[in-house]
C-alpha positions as CSV (number, residue, x, y, z in Angstrom):
1,X,101.3,127.5,83.7
2,X,99.3,124.4,84.8
3,X,98.7,123.2,88.3
4,X,100.9,120.3,89.7
5,X,99.3,117.5,91.1
6,X,101.3,116.6,93.7
7,X,99.1,113.5,94.4
8,X,99.2,111.8,91.2
9,X,100.8,108.4,91.0
10,X,103.9,107.7,89.3
11,X,105.4,104.5,90.1
12,X,105.2,101.8,92.3
13,X,103.4,103.9,95.3
14,X,105.5,107.0,94.6
15,X,103.7,110.6,93.7
16,X,104.7,113.1,92.2
17,X,105.0,115.0,95.6
18,X,107.5,112.0,96.7
19,X,109.9,112.9,94.0
20,X,109.3,116.6,94.7
21,X,110.1,115.9,98.3
22,X,113.3,113.7,97.6
23,X,114.7,116.1,95.1
24,X,113.8,119.4,96.8
25,X,117.2,119.9,99.1
26,X,119.7,119.1,96.3
27,X,117.7,121.4,93.8
28,X,118.0,124.4,96.5
29,X,121.6,123.3,97.1
30,X,122.5,123.8,93.6
31,X,120.5,126.9,92.8
32,X,121.9,128.7,96.2
33,X,125.4,128.1,94.6
34,X,126.7,126.2,97.1
35,X,127.0,123.1,94.9
36,X,129.8,122.1,92.6
37,X,127.4,122.1,90.0
38,X,126.1,125.0,88.6
39,X,122.6,126.9,89.0
40,X,120.5,125.4,86.4
41,X,119.3,128.0,83.6
42,X,117.1,126.7,81.3
43,X,113.9,123.9,81.5
44,X,116.1,121.2,79.7
45,X,118.8,120.9,82.2
46,X,116.2,121.1,85.3
47,X,114.7,118.0,83.0
48,X,117.9,116.2,82.5
49,X,118.7,117.0,86.4
50,X,115.5,115.4,87.4
51,X,115.5,112.0,85.4
52,X,119.1,111.5,86.5
53,X,118.6,111.9,90.1
54,X,114.8,110.9,90.9
55,X,115.0,107.6,92.6
56,X,114.0,104.4,91.1
57,X,112.2,106.2,88.1
58,X,114.3,107.6,85.3
59,X,111.5,108.7,83.1
60,X,110.3,112.3,82.2
61,X,107.9,113.7,85.1
62,X,106.4,116.4,83.7
63,X,104.8,118.1,87.0
64,X,108.1,117.4,89.1
65,X,110.0,119.2,86.2
66,X,107.4,121.8,86.0
67,X,107.2,122.5,89.3
68,X,111.5,123.1,89.8
69,X,111.7,125.1,86.6
70,X,108.9,127.2,88.3
71,X,111.2,127.9,91.1
72,X,114.0,129.5,89.1
73,X,111.8,132.1,87.7
């Protein structure tokens, strides 16, 4: 898997790192099993969740999805 470019600019000053930092606590709660939402099983589930929960920018960001998907393995 390619390395995630955390400093890549995505939208109005937001980088990949900013989106990851914003989503990380929620992702961890879900995958720890302490959320009402069931833990992720597929990359598609991670992708859809990221797009729905990213602040301001609701488009697919491959580096963000790949970061979280790699944590499932």
